[in-house]
N, CA, C and O atoms as a Tinker XYZ file with bonds, in Angstrom:
   516  protein
     1  N      0.854000   -1.192000    0.000000    73     2
     2  CA     0.000000    0.000000    0.000000    64     1     3
     3  C      0.884000    1.234000    0.000000    63     2     4     5
     4  O      1.796000    1.356000    0.817000    81     3
     5  N      0.612000    2.134000   -0.908000    73     3     6
     6  CA     1.363000    3.389000   -1.002000    64     5     7
     7  C      0.945000    4.304000    0.144000    63     6     8     9
     8  O     -0.218000    4.694000    0.240000    81     7
     9  N      1.887000    4.644000    1.006000    73     7    10
    10  CA     1.595000    5.572000    2.102000    64     9    11
    11  C      2.453000    6.824000    1.982000    63    10    12    13
    12  O      2.711000    7.512000    2.970000    81    11
    13  N      2.892000    7.111000    0.758000    73    11    14
    14  CA     3.725000    8.296000    0.521000    64    13    15
    15  C      2.894000    9.567000    0.687000    63    14    16    17
    16  O      1.670000    9.542000    0.556000    81    15
    17  N      3.560000   10.653000    0.971000    73    15    18
    18  CA     2.872000   11.935000    1.122000    64    17    19
    19  C      2.180000   12.328000   -0.187000    63    18    20    21
    20  O      1.117000   12.947000   -0.169000    81    19
    21  N      2.780000   11.969000   -1.304000    73    19    22
    22  CA     2.169000   12.296000   -2.598000    64    21    23
    23  C      0.822000   11.572000   -2.763000    63    22    24    25
    24  O     -0.170000   12.187000   -3.155000    81    23
    25  N      0.791000   10.264000   -2.462000    73    23    26
    26  CA    -0.464000    9.524000   -2.619000    64    25    27
    27  C     -1.506000   10.010000   -1.610000    63    26    28    29
    28  O     -2.692000   10.099000   -1.929000    81    27
    29  N     -1.064000   10.320000   -0.408000    73    27    30
    30  CA    -1.982000   10.869000    0.600000    64    29    31
    31  C     -2.612000   12.154000    0.064000    63    30    32    33
    32  O     -3.830000   12.324000    0.135000    81    31
    33  N     -1.793000   13.054000   -0.470000    73    31    34
    34  CA    -2.304000   14.319000   -1.014000    64    33    35
    35  C     -3.254000   14.074000   -2.178000    63    34    36    37
    36  O     -4.298000   14.718000   -2.278000    81    35
    37  N     -2.892000   13.137000   -3.064000    73    35    38
    38  CA    -3.748000   12.828000   -4.213000    64    37    39
    39  C     -5.113000   12.328000   -3.744000    63    38    40    41
    40  O     -6.145000   12.730000   -4.282000    81    39
    41  N     -5.115000   11.452000   -2.742000    73    39    42
    42  CA    -6.375000   10.901000   -2.226000    64    41    43
    43  C     -7.195000   11.964000   -1.504000    63    42    44    45
    44  O     -8.406000   12.051000   -1.705000    81    43
    45  N     -6.555000   12.766000   -0.676000    73    43    46
    46  CA    -7.249000   13.818000    0.068000    64    45    47
    47  C     -7.974000   14.769000   -0.869000    63    46    48    49
    48  O     -9.094000   15.197000   -0.592000    81    47
    49  N     -7.329000   15.094000   -1.975000    73    47    50
    50  CA    -7.884000   16.084000   -2.900000    64    49    51
    51  C     -8.776000   15.473000   -3.985000    63    50    52    53
    52  O     -9.342000   16.194000   -4.806000    81    51
    53  N     -8.895000   14.166000   -3.984000    73    51    54
    54  CA    -9.797000   13.490000   -4.930000    64    53    55
    55  C    -11.182000   13.426000   -4.288000    63    54    56    57
    56  O    -11.628000   12.362000   -3.858000    81    55
    57  N    -11.849000   14.561000   -4.227000    73    55    58
    58  CA   -13.118000   14.649000   -3.507000    64    57    59
    59  C    -14.174000   13.702000   -4.066000    63    58    60    61
    60  O    -14.993000   13.171000   -3.316000    81    59
    61  N    -14.160000   13.489000   -5.372000    73    59    62
    62  CA   -15.137000   12.575000   -5.971000    64    61    63
    63  C    -14.960000   11.165000   -5.434000    63    62    64    65
    64  O    -15.936000   10.445000   -5.223000    81    63
    65  N    -13.718000   10.778000   -5.217000    73    63    66
    66  CA   -13.417000    9.446000   -4.678000    64    65    67
    67  C    -13.822000    9.372000   -3.206000    63    66    68    69
    68  O    -14.407000    8.379000   -2.772000    81    67
    69  N    -13.516000   10.410000   -2.445000    73    67    70
    70  CA   -13.872000   10.427000   -1.023000    64    69    71
    71  C    -15.391000   10.335000   -0.843000    63    70    72    73
    72  O    -15.873000    9.692000    0.090000    81    71
    73  N    -16.139000   10.983000   -1.740000    73    71    74
    74  CA   -17.600000   11.009000   -1.615000    64    73    75
    75  C    -18.247000    9.648000   -1.860000    63    74    76    77
    76  O    -19.326000    9.384000   -1.328000    81    75
    77  N    -17.622000    8.787000   -2.643000    73    75    78
    78  CA   -18.243000    7.490000   -2.946000    64    77    79
    79  C    -17.821000    6.395000   -1.969000    63    78    80    81
    80  O    -18.268000    5.253000   -2.082000    81    79
    81  N    -16.965000    6.740000   -1.016000    73    79    82
    82  CA   -16.441000    5.738000   -0.087000    64    81    83
    83  C    -17.531000    5.157000    0.794000    63    82    84    85
    84  O    -18.281000    5.880000    1.449000    81    83
    85  N    -17.598000    3.847000    0.795000    73    83    86
    86  CA   -18.465000    3.100000    1.710000    64    85    87
    87  C    -17.537000    2.235000    2.555000    63    86    88    89
    88  O    -17.133000    1.156000    2.121000    81    87
    89  N    -17.195000    2.695000    3.758000    73    87    90
    90  CA   -16.177000    2.036000    4.570000    64    89    91
    91  C    -16.431000    0.550000    4.816000    63    90    92    93
    92  O    -17.547000    0.121000    5.109000    81    91
    93  N    -15.364000   -0.206000    4.686000    73    91    94
    94  CA   -15.372000   -1.636000    4.981000    64    93    95
    95  C    -14.095000   -1.967000    5.738000    63    94    96    97
    96  O    -13.075000   -1.292000    5.596000    81    95
    97  N    -14.171000   -3.016000    6.545000    73    95    98
    98  CA   -12.970000   -3.473000    7.255000    64    97    99
    99  C    -11.891000   -3.776000    6.216000    63    98   100   101
   100  O    -12.155000   -4.415000    5.198000    81    99
   101  N    -10.685000   -3.310000    6.486000    73    99   102
   102  CA    -9.573000   -3.519000    5.564000    64   101   103
   103  C     -9.281000   -2.325000    4.678000    63   102   104   105
   104  O     -8.225000   -2.273000    4.047000    81   103
   105  N    -10.205000   -1.351000    4.615000    73   103   106
   106  CA    -9.938000   -0.128000    3.860000    64   105   107
   107  C     -8.813000    0.640000    4.542000    63   106   108   109
   108  O     -8.765000    0.723000    5.770000    81   107
   109  N     -7.920000    1.193000    3.755000    73   107   110
   110  CA    -6.847000    2.003000    4.320000    64   109   111
   111  C     -7.298000    3.449000    4.416000    63   110   112   113
   112  O     -7.946000    3.976000    3.512000    81   111
   113  N     -6.941000    4.084000    5.538000    73   111   114
   114  CA    -7.283000    5.480000    5.772000    64   113   115
   115  C     -6.055000    6.236000    6.255000    63   114   116   117
   116  O     -5.109000    5.653000    6.783000    81   115
   117  N     -6.094000    7.522000    6.064000    73   115   118
   118  CA    -5.110000    8.447000    6.615000    64   117   119
   119  C     -5.887000    9.304000    7.594000    63   118   120   121
   120  O     -6.943000    9.842000    7.263000    81   119
   121  N     -5.352000    9.427000    8.813000    73   119   122
   122  CA    -6.045000   10.277000    9.791000    64   121   123
   123  C     -5.307000   11.595000    9.956000    63   122   124   125
   124  O     -4.163000   11.739000    9.523000    81   123
   125  N     -5.965000   12.543000   10.578000    73   123   126
   126  CA    -5.394000   13.883000   10.724000    64   125   127
   127  C     -4.157000   13.922000   11.609000    63   126   128   129
   128  O     -3.466000   14.940000   11.661000    81   127
   129  N     -3.868000   12.825000   12.308000    73   127   130
   130  CA    -2.647000   12.747000   13.110000    64   129   131
   131  C     -1.465000   12.295000   12.247000    63   130   132   133
   132  O     -0.325000   12.276000   12.711000    81   131
   133  N     -1.741000   11.932000   10.994000    73   131   134
   134  CA    -0.678000   11.555000   10.075000    64   133   135
   135  C     -0.416000   10.067000    9.975000    63   134   136   137
   136  O      0.615000    9.661000    9.439000    81   135
   137  N     -1.313000    9.254000   10.471000    73   135   138
   138  CA    -1.133000    7.802000   10.427000    64   137   139
   139  C     -1.939000    7.190000    9.290000    63   138   140   141
   140  O     -3.028000    7.658000    8.954000    81   139
   141  N     -1.381000    6.134000    8.706000    73   139   142
   142  CA    -2.078000    5.348000    7.689000    64   141   143
   143  C     -2.280000    3.956000    8.272000    63   142   144   145
   144  O     -1.337000    3.337000    8.764000    81   143
   145  N     -3.527000    3.467000    8.213000    73   143   146
   146  CA    -3.799000    2.140000    8.768000    64   145   147
   147  C     -5.090000    1.585000    8.160000    63   146   148   149
   148  O     -5.915000    2.334000    7.638000    81   147
   149  N     -5.252000    0.253000    8.236000    73   147   150
   150  CA    -6.500000   -0.344000    7.746000    64   149   151
   151  C     -7.586000   -0.248000    8.823000    63   150   152   153
   152  O     -7.308000   -0.376000   10.015000    81   151
   153  N     -8.816000   -0.023000    8.385000    73   151   154
   154  CA    -9.941000    0.014000    9.316000    64   153   155
   155  C    -10.250000   -1.387000    9.820000    63   154   156   157
   156  O    -10.212000   -2.358000    9.064000    81   155
   157  N    -10.552000   -1.475000   11.085000    73   155   158
   158  CA   -11.014000   -2.738000   11.660000    64   157   159
   159  C    -12.538000   -2.780000   11.583000    63   158   160   161
   160  O    -13.177000   -1.774000   11.271000    81   159
   161  N    -13.109000   -3.926000   11.863000    73   159   162
   162  CA   -14.572000   -4.052000   11.889000    64   161   163
   163  C    -15.161000   -3.092000   12.918000    63   162   164   165
   164  O    -16.218000   -2.509000   12.679000    81   163
   165  N    -14.491000   -2.919000   14.066000    73   163   166
   166  CA   -14.964000   -1.988000   15.099000    64   165   167
   167  C    -14.928000   -0.546000   14.597000    63   166   168   169
   168  O    -15.845000    0.230000   14.865000    81   167
   169  N    -13.851000   -0.183000   13.859000    73   167   170
   170  CA   -13.776000    1.162000   13.281000    64   169   171
   171  C    -14.967000    1.418000   12.369000    63   170   172   173
   172  O    -15.554000    2.500000   12.383000    81   171
   173  N    -15.314000    0.415000   11.579000    73   171   174
   174  CA   -16.408000    0.559000   10.617000    64   173   175
   175  C    -17.737000    0.758000   11.345000    63   174   176   177
   176  O    -18.541000    1.599000   10.943000    81   175
   177  N    -17.977000   -0.012000   12.416000    73   175   178
   178  CA   -19.205000    0.158000   13.201000    64   177   179
   179  C    -19.300000    1.579000   13.747000    63   178   180   181
   180  O    -20.355000    2.210000   13.675000    81   179
   181  N    -18.189000    2.080000   14.296000    73   179   182
   182  CA   -18.150000    3.432000   14.842000    64   181   183
   183  C    -18.379000    4.457000   13.737000    63   182   184   185
   184  O    -19.091000    5.442000   13.933000    81   183
   185  N    -17.780000    4.225000   12.590000    73   183   186
   186  CA   -17.926000    5.133000   11.457000    64   185   187
   187  C    -19.399000    5.318000   11.094000    63   186   188   189
   188  O    -19.863000    6.444000   10.915000    81   187
   189  N    -20.122000    4.220000   10.988000    73   187   190
   190  CA   -21.520000    4.291000   10.580000    64   189   191
   191  C    -22.403000    4.988000   11.619000    63   190   192   193
   192  O    -23.476000    5.489000   11.280000    81   191
   193  N    -21.966000    5.024000   12.870000    73   191   194
   194  CA   -22.724000    5.711000   13.911000    64   193   195
   195  C    -22.551000    7.229000   13.822000    63   194   196   197
   196  O    -23.465000    7.978000   14.167000    81   195
   197  N    -21.388000    7.682000   13.365000    73   195   198
   198  CA   -21.093000    9.118000   13.355000    64   197   199
   199  C    -20.285000    9.481000   12.114000    63   198   200   201
   200  O    -19.151000    9.952000   12.211000    81   199
   201  N    -20.884000    9.255000   10.950000    73   199   202
   202  CA   -20.195000    9.422000    9.668000    64   201   203
   203  C    -19.651000   10.838000    9.456000    63   202   204   205
   204  O    -18.511000   10.999000    9.021000    81   203
   205  N    -20.450000   11.858000    9.756000    73   203   206
   206  CA   -20.005000   13.237000    9.531000    64   205   207
   207  C    -18.758000   13.571000   10.335000    63   206   208   209
   208  O    -17.818000   14.177000    9.821000    81   207
   209  N    -18.759000   13.174000   11.585000    73   207   210
   210  CA   -17.609000   13.471000   12.449000    64   209   211
   211  C    -16.366000   12.732000   11.970000    63   210   212   213
   212  O    -15.275000   13.300000   11.924000    81   211
   213  N    -16.536000   11.474000   11.617000    73   211   214
   214  CA   -15.404000   10.668000   11.179000    64   213   215
   215  C    -14.832000   11.201000    9.872000    63   214   216   217
   216  O    -13.616000   11.176000    9.680000    81   215
   217  N    -15.691000   11.686000    8.962000    73   215   218
   218  CA   -15.203000   12.224000    7.689000    64   217   219
   219  C    -14.264000   13.411000    7.877000    63   218   220   221
   220  O    -13.452000   13.713000    7.003000    81   219
   221  N    -14.379000   14.073000    9.008000    73   219   222
   222  CA   -13.477000   15.188000    9.295000    64   221   223
   223  C    -12.082000   14.706000    9.687000    63   222   224   225
   224  O    -11.115000   15.462000    9.588000    81   223
   225  N    -11.972000   13.448000   10.132000    73   223   226
   226  CA   -10.710000   12.941000   10.648000    64   225   227
   227  C    -10.064000   11.847000    9.809000    63   226   228   229
   228  O     -8.858000   11.622000    9.906000    81   227
   229  N    -10.860000   11.164000    8.985000    73   227   230
   230  CA   -10.332000   10.060000    8.192000    64   229   231
   231  C    -10.515000   10.322000    6.706000    63   230   232   233
   232  O    -11.542000   10.845000    6.274000    81   231
   233  N     -9.512000    9.952000    5.936000    73   231   234
   234  CA    -9.586000   10.060000    4.485000    64   233   235
   235  C     -9.216000    8.720000    3.889000    63   234   236   237
   236  O     -8.215000    8.110000    4.264000    81   235
   237  N    -10.031000    8.272000    2.962000    73   235   238
   238  CA    -9.844000    6.969000    2.328000    64   237   239
   239  C     -8.662000    6.999000    1.373000    63   238   240   241
   240  O     -8.476000    7.950000    0.614000    81   239
   241  N     -7.871000    5.941000    1.429000    73   239   242
   242  CA    -6.756000    5.741000    0.501000    64   241   243
   243  C     -7.007000    4.429000   -0.232000    63   242   244   245
   244  O     -6.579000    3.372000    0.230000    81   243
   245  N     -7.692000    4.486000   -1.367000    73   243   246
   246  CA    -8.072000    3.249000   -2.053000    64   245   247
   247  C     -6.881000    2.377000   -2.416000    63   246   248   249
   248  O     -5.826000    2.859000   -2.829000    81   247
   249  N     -7.088000    1.079000   -2.246000    73   247   250
   250  CA    -6.095000    0.100000   -2.690000    64   249   251
   251  C     -6.203000   -0.039000   -4.210000    63   250   252   253
   252  O     -7.177000    0.405000   -4.819000    81   251
   253  N     -5.197000   -0.658000   -4.806000    73   251   254
   254  CA    -5.199000   -0.832000   -6.249000    64   253   255
   255  C     -6.430000   -1.599000   -6.732000    63   254   256   257
   256  O     -7.017000   -1.231000   -7.750000    81   255
   257  N     -6.831000   -2.649000   -6.030000    73   255   258
   258  CA    -8.005000   -3.420000   -6.465000    64   257   259
   259  C     -9.279000   -2.578000   -6.405000    63   258   260   261
   260  O    -10.168000   -2.734000   -7.242000    81   259
   261  N     -9.371000   -1.691000   -5.423000    73   259   262
   262  CA   -10.548000   -0.828000   -5.314000    64   261   263
   263  C    -10.578000    0.191000   -6.458000    63   262   264   265
   264  O    -11.641000    0.507000   -6.994000    81   263
   265  N     -9.408000    0.694000   -6.817000    73   263   266
   266  CA    -9.329000    1.628000   -7.939000    64   265   267
   267  C     -9.700000    0.927000   -9.240000    63   266   268   269
   268  O    -10.397000    1.496000  -10.080000    81   267
   269  N     -9.237000   -0.294000   -9.404000    73   267   270
   270  CA    -9.570000   -1.049000  -10.613000    64   269   271
   271  C    -11.073000   -1.286000  -10.709000    63   270   272   273
   272  O    -11.634000   -1.249000  -11.803000    81   271
   273  N    -11.722000   -1.525000   -9.589000    73   271   274
   274  CA   -13.169000   -1.726000   -9.588000    64   273   275
   275  C    -13.928000   -0.487000  -10.067000    63   274   276   277
   276  O    -15.058000   -0.589000  -10.544000    81   275
   277  N    -13.297000    0.686000   -9.936000    73   275   278
   278  CA   -13.959000    1.929000  -10.338000    64   277   279
   279  C    -13.995000    2.116000  -11.849000    63   278   280   281
   280  O    -14.719000    2.979000  -12.345000    81   279
   281  N    -13.232000    1.326000  -12.582000    73   279   282
   282  CA   -13.193000    1.448000  -14.044000    64   281   283
   283  C    -13.482000    0.116000  -14.714000    63   282   284   285
   284  O    -12.992000   -0.158000  -15.809000    81   283
   285  N    -14.282000   -0.713000  -14.049000    73   283   286
   286  CA   -14.586000   -2.039000  -14.590000    64   285   287
   287  C    -15.212000   -1.943000  -15.973000    63   286   288   289
   288  O    -16.211000   -1.250000  -16.166000    81   287
   289  N    -14.625000   -2.636000  -16.923000    73   287   290
   290  CA   -15.242000   -2.690000  -18.251000    64   289   291
   291  C    -16.330000   -3.755000  -18.284000    63   290   292   293
   292  O    -16.423000   -4.582000  -17.377000    81   291
   293  N    -17.124000   -3.736000  -19.293000    73   291   294
   294  CA   -18.131000   -4.777000  -19.507000    64   293   295
   295  C    -17.732000   -5.559000  -20.741000    63   294   296   297
   296  O    -17.384000   -4.907000  -21.726000    81   295
   297  N    -17.741000   -6.839000  -20.799000    73   295   298
   298  CA   -17.951000   -7.710000  -19.651000    64   297   299
   299  C    -16.720000   -7.699000  -18.749000    63   298   300   301
   300  O    -15.608000   -7.428000  -19.202000    81   299
   301  N    -16.931000   -7.990000  -17.496000    73   299   302
   302  CA   -15.849000   -7.947000  -16.518000    64   301   303
   303  C    -14.783000   -8.996000  -16.830000    63   302   304   305
   304  O    -15.076000  -10.183000  -16.976000    81   303
   305  N    -13.565000   -8.533000  -16.927000    73   303   306
   306  CA   -12.429000   -9.415000  -17.219000    64   305   307
   307  C    -11.163000   -8.693000  -16.793000    63   306   308   309
   308  O    -10.975000   -7.522000  -17.123000    81   307
   309  N    -10.302000   -9.373000  -16.071000    73   307   310
   310  CA    -9.072000   -8.748000  -15.572000    64   309   311
   311  C     -8.228000   -8.182000  -16.714000    63   310   312   313
   312  O     -7.617000   -7.124000  -16.567000    81   311
   313  N     -8.192000   -8.872000  -17.837000    73   311   314
   314  CA    -7.382000   -8.394000  -18.956000    64   313   315
   315  C     -7.935000   -7.101000  -19.529000    63   314   316   317
   316  O     -7.176000   -6.287000  -20.054000    81   315
   317  N     -9.243000   -6.895000  -19.438000    73   315   318
   318  CA    -9.824000   -5.636000  -19.908000    64   317   319
   319  C     -9.355000   -4.459000  -19.060000    63   318   320   321
   320  O     -9.148000   -3.363000  -19.582000    81   319
   321  N     -9.184000   -4.680000  -17.740000    73   319   322
   322  CA    -8.636000   -3.626000  -16.875000    64   321   323
   323  C     -7.280000   -3.186000  -17.410000    63   322   324   325
   324  O     -7.017000   -1.998000  -17.597000    81   323
   325  N     -6.437000   -4.168000  -17.647000    73   323   326
   326  CA    -5.077000   -3.884000  -18.106000    64   325   327
   327  C     -5.115000   -3.232000  -19.486000    63   326   328   329
   328  O     -4.374000   -2.287000  -19.755000    81   327
   329  N     -5.974000   -3.739000  -20.348000    73   327   330
   330  CA    -6.081000   -3.165000  -21.692000    64   329   331
   331  C     -6.478000   -1.704000  -21.661000    63   330   332   333
   332  O     -5.898000   -0.886000  -22.375000    81   331
   333  N     -7.467000   -1.366000  -20.837000    73   331   334
   334  CA    -7.882000    0.035000  -20.704000    64   333   335
   335  C     -6.723000    0.897000  -20.234000    63   334   336   337
   336  O     -6.477000    1.978000  -20.769000    81   335
   337  N     -6.016000    0.404000  -19.226000    73   335   338
   338  CA    -4.904000    1.161000  -18.665000    64   337   339
   339  C     -3.797000    1.357000  -19.697000    63   338   340   341
   340  O     -3.263000    2.457000  -19.833000    81   339
   341  N     -3.453000    0.299000  -20.420000    73   339   342
   342  CA    -2.389000    0.391000  -21.428000    64   341   343
   343  C     -2.762000    1.389000  -22.525000    63   342   344   345
   344  O     -1.926000    2.194000  -22.937000    81   343
   345  N     -3.993000    1.345000  -22.996000    73   343   346
   346  CA    -4.435000    2.301000  -24.026000    64   345   347
   347  C     -4.361000    3.736000  -23.498000    63   346   348   349
   348  O     -3.969000    4.652000  -24.220000    81   347
   349  N     -4.743000    3.919000  -22.229000    73   347   350
   350  CA    -4.676000    5.255000  -21.631000    64   349   351
   351  C     -3.223000    5.718000  -21.518000    63   350   352   353
   352  O     -2.913000    6.870000  -21.820000    81   351
   353  N     -2.334000    4.821000  -21.083000    73   351   354
   354  CA    -0.913000    5.172000  -20.962000    64   353   355
   355  C     -0.353000    5.550000  -22.330000    63   354   356   357
   356  O      0.392000    6.524000  -22.442000    81   355
   357  N     -0.704000    4.788000  -23.382000    73   355   358
   358  CA    -0.233000    5.097000  -24.734000    64   357   359
   359  C     -0.582000    6.526000  -25.147000    63   358   360   361
   360  O      0.199000    7.184000  -25.835000    81   359
   361  N     -1.737000    6.997000  -24.732000    73   359   362
   362  CA    -2.186000    8.347000  -25.092000    64   361   363
   363  C     -1.631000    9.418000  -24.156000    63   362   364   365
   364  O     -1.651000   10.604000  -24.485000    81   363
   365  N     -1.136000    9.000000  -22.986000    73   363   366
   366  CA    -0.697000    9.949000  -21.946000    64   365   367
   367  C      0.666000    9.559000  -21.384000    63   366   368   369
   368  O      0.865000    9.606000  -20.170000    81   367
   369  N      1.599000    9.179000  -22.236000    73   367   370
   370  CA     2.876000    8.601000  -21.781000    64   369   371
   371  C      3.614000    9.507000  -20.800000    63   370   372   373
   372  O      3.982000    9.059000  -19.714000    81   371
   373  N      3.835000   10.759000  -21.156000    73   371   374
   374  CA     4.637000   11.612000  -20.265000    64   373   375
   375  C      3.935000   11.845000  -18.935000    63   374   376   377
   376  O      4.575000   11.884000  -17.884000    81   375
   377  N      2.621000   11.999000  -18.985000    73   375   378
   378  CA     1.847000   12.198000  -17.761000    64   377   379
   379  C      1.854000   10.933000  -16.910000    63   378   380   381
   380  O      2.081000   11.001000  -15.702000    81   379
   381  N      1.608000    9.785000  -17.527000    73   379   382
   382  CA     1.572000    8.511000  -16.799000    64   381   383
   383  C      2.933000    8.192000  -16.185000    63   382   384   385
   384  O      3.001000    7.592000  -15.113000    81   383
   385  N      3.998000    8.580000  -16.844000    73   383   386
   386  CA     5.342000    8.290000  -16.327000    64   385   387
   387  C      5.726000    9.172000  -15.145000    63   386   388   389
   388  O      6.768000    8.958000  -14.527000    81   387
   389  N      4.896000   10.162000  -14.826000    73   387   390
   390  CA     5.217000   11.046000  -13.698000    64   389   391
   391  C      4.800000   10.457000  -12.355000    63   390   392   393
   392  O      5.147000   11.004000  -11.308000    81   391
   393  N      4.061000    9.353000  -12.371000    73   391   394
   394  CA     3.631000    8.741000  -11.116000    64   393   395
   395  C      4.678000    7.749000  -10.627000    63   394   396   397
   396  O      5.484000    7.242000  -11.407000    81   395
   397  N      4.656000    7.480000   -9.333000    73   395   398
   398  CA     5.720000    6.686000   -8.724000    64   397   399
   399  C      5.303000    5.279000   -8.306000    63   398   400   401
   400  O      6.162000    4.415000   -8.127000    81   399
   401  N      4.005000    5.031000   -8.148000    73   399   402
   402  CA     3.550000    3.723000   -7.673000    64   401   403
   403  C      2.326000    3.282000   -8.472000    63   402   404   405
   404  O      1.720000    4.082000   -9.186000    81   403
   405  N      1.974000    2.019000   -8.348000    73   403   406
   406  CA     0.791000    1.513000   -9.042000    64   405   407
   407  C     -0.489000    2.161000   -8.515000    63   406   408   409
   408  O     -1.409000    2.418000   -9.292000    81   407
   409  N     -0.564000    2.428000   -7.216000    73   407   410
   410  CA    -1.751000    3.105000   -6.688000    64   409   411
   411  C     -1.891000    4.494000   -7.304000    63   410   412   413
   412  O     -2.990000    4.900000   -7.682000    81   411
   413  N     -0.782000    5.222000   -7.405000    73   411   414
   414  CA    -0.825000    6.548000   -8.019000    64   413   415
   415  C     -1.231000    6.452000   -9.481000    63   414   416   417
   416  O     -2.011000    7.273000   -9.964000    81   415
   417  N     -0.714000    5.465000  -10.184000    73   415   418
   418  CA    -1.057000    5.277000  -11.595000    64   417   419
   419  C     -2.548000    4.991000  -11.756000    63   418   420   421
   420  O     -3.216000    5.610000  -12.584000    81   419
   421  N     -3.067000    4.055000  -10.964000    73   419   422
   422  CA    -4.490000    3.707000  -11.076000    64   421   423
   423  C     -5.388000    4.858000  -10.633000    63   422   424   425
   424  O     -6.431000    5.087000  -11.246000    81   423
   425  N     -5.009000    5.591000   -9.581000    73   423   426
   426  CA    -5.810000    6.737000   -9.157000    64   425   427
   427  C     -5.818000    7.798000  -10.259000    63   426   428   429
   428  O     -6.858000    8.389000  -10.550000    81   427
   429  N     -4.674000    8.031000  -10.860000    73   427   430
   430  CA    -4.572000    8.996000  -11.956000    64   429   431
   431  C     -5.466000    8.575000  -13.120000    63   430   432   433
   432  O     -6.152000    9.405000  -13.716000    81   431
   433  N     -5.456000    7.293000  -13.435000    73   431   434
   434  CA    -6.292000    6.759000  -14.511000    64   433   435
   435  C     -7.772000    6.910000  -14.171000    63   434   436   437
   436  O     -8.554000    7.357000  -15.010000    81   435
   437  N     -8.167000    6.541000  -12.949000    73   435   438
   438  CA    -9.566000    6.661000  -12.526000    64   437   439
   439  C    -10.037000    8.113000  -12.610000    63   438   440   441
   440  O    -11.113000    8.391000  -13.138000    81   439
   441  N     -9.239000    9.023000  -12.095000    73   439   442
   442  CA    -9.640000   10.432000  -12.096000    64   441   443
   443  C     -9.740000   10.973000  -13.521000    63   442   444   445
   444  O    -10.602000   11.803000  -13.810000    81   443
   445  N     -8.875000   10.511000  -14.401000    73   443   446
   446  CA    -8.921000   10.930000  -15.801000    64   445   447
   447  C    -10.148000   10.358000  -16.506000    63   446   448   449
   448  O    -10.916000   11.087000  -17.133000    81   447
   449  N    -10.317000    9.054000  -16.393000    73   447   450
   450  CA   -11.397000    8.371000  -17.110000    64   449   451
   451  C    -12.780000    8.718000  -16.568000    63   450   452   453
   452  O    -13.702000    8.982000  -17.340000    81   451
   453  N    -12.929000    8.718000  -15.254000    73   451   454
   454  CA   -14.254000    8.897000  -14.647000    64   453   455
   455  C    -14.636000   10.352000  -14.394000    63   454   456   457
   456  O    -15.818000   10.695000  -14.410000    81   455
   457  N    -13.633000   11.216000  -14.160000    73   455   458
   458  CA   -13.948000   12.586000  -13.748000    64   457   459
   459  C    -13.282000   13.658000  -14.595000    63   458   460   461
   460  O    -13.437000   14.851000  -14.334000    81   459
   461  N    -12.529000   13.224000  -15.624000    73   459   462
   462  CA   -11.861000   14.157000  -16.530000    64   461   463
   463  C    -10.958000   15.125000  -15.762000    63   462   464   465
   464  O    -10.937000   16.326000  -16.032000    81   463
   465  N    -10.209000   14.569000  -14.791000    73   463   466
   466  CA    -9.311000   15.369000  -13.958000    64   465   467
   467  C     -7.867000   14.889000  -14.132000    63   466   468   469
   468  O     -7.611000   13.729000  -14.455000    81   467
   469  N     -6.950000   15.800000  -13.911000    73   467   470
   470  CA    -5.518000   15.529000  -14.041000    64   469   471
   471  C     -4.800000   16.072000  -12.805000    63   470   472   473
   472  O     -5.102000   17.171000  -12.341000    81   471
   473  N     -3.848000   15.297000  -12.274000    73   471   474
   474  CA    -3.079000   15.732000  -11.109000    64   473   475
   475  C     -1.988000   16.688000  -11.557000    63   474   476   477
   476  O     -1.207000   16.378000  -12.456000    81   475
   477  N     -1.939000   17.863000  -10.920000    73   475   478
   478  CA    -0.912000   18.845000  -11.265000    64   477   479
   479  C     -0.062000   19.189000  -10.056000    63   478   480   481
   480  O      0.147000   20.361000   -9.746000    81   479
   481  N      0.421000   18.173000   -9.383000    73   479   482
   482  CA     1.377000   18.371000   -8.301000    64   481   483
   483  C      0.780000   18.639000   -6.938000    63   482   484   485
   484  O      1.290000   18.140000   -5.935000    81   483
   485  N     -0.291000   19.416000   -6.877000    73   483   486
   486  CA    -0.915000   19.730000   -5.597000    64   485   487
   487  C     -2.426000   19.617000   -5.619000    63   486   488   489
   488  O     -3.068000   19.646000   -4.569000    81   487
   489  N     -3.004000   19.489000   -6.817000    73   487   490
   490  CA    -4.461000   19.420000   -6.910000    64   489   491
   491  C     -4.868000   18.751000   -8.214000    63   490   492   493
   492  O     -4.083000   18.630000   -9.154000    81   491
   493  N     -6.138000   18.317000   -8.236000    73   491   494
   494  CA    -6.750000   17.766000   -9.441000    64   493   495
   495  C     -7.376000   18.936000  -10.192000    63   494   496   497
   496  O     -8.097000   19.747000   -9.612000    81   495
   497  N     -7.092000   19.011000  -11.484000    73   495   498
   498  CA    -7.660000   20.081000  -12.307000    64   497   499
   499  C     -8.395000   19.444000  -13.493000    63   498   500   501
   500  O     -8.075000   18.339000  -13.932000    81   499
   501  N     -9.381000   20.176000  -13.984000    73   499   502
   502  CA   -10.141000   19.698000  -15.125000    64   501   503
   503  C     -9.230000   19.631000  -16.351000    63   502   504   505
   504  O     -8.428000   20.534000  -16.592000    81   503
   505  N     -9.364000   18.566000  -17.108000    73   503   506
   506  CA    -8.568000   18.420000  -18.320000    64   505   507
   507  C     -9.129000   19.278000  -19.448000    63   506   508   509
   508  O     -8.511000   19.397000  -20.506000    81   507
   509  N    -10.300000   19.876000  -19.226000    73   507   510
   510  CA   -10.914000   20.739000  -20.234000    64   509   511
   511  C    -10.389000   22.154000  -20.194000    63   510   512   513
   512  O    -10.610000   22.924000  -21.128000    81   511
   513  N     -9.686000   22.514000  -19.110000    73   511   514
   514  CA    -9.217000   23.908000  -18.990000    64   513   515
   515  C     -7.904000   24.130000  -19.672000    63   514   516
   516  O     -7.382000   25.245000  -19.659000    81   515
């Protein structure tokens, strides 16, 4: 799991991703104290009791498999995931090569494909601007 400051920043500022989060045990989060850890079943129970308060303190850091699920092709096939990613990289080589980990690559792909956003070092910006 990527716990670099860059991936943390990318996840924090990916508001569209944060909004769709449905917490489950095993999800990785970053808390305002600067720690990265997986949620336990007890954390999830507490989260559902006080979602608004918890959202102020926890930010979801999707795993690679969770990011891949966000761009599932039809029909579902693991090779289609890879094919989509490879075609996207072919069109965005210099941009795709700026990421450092697979989580960053998949998050960048998800934000591009699903939300038409591009990471510019400190924030996600519309690719239309």
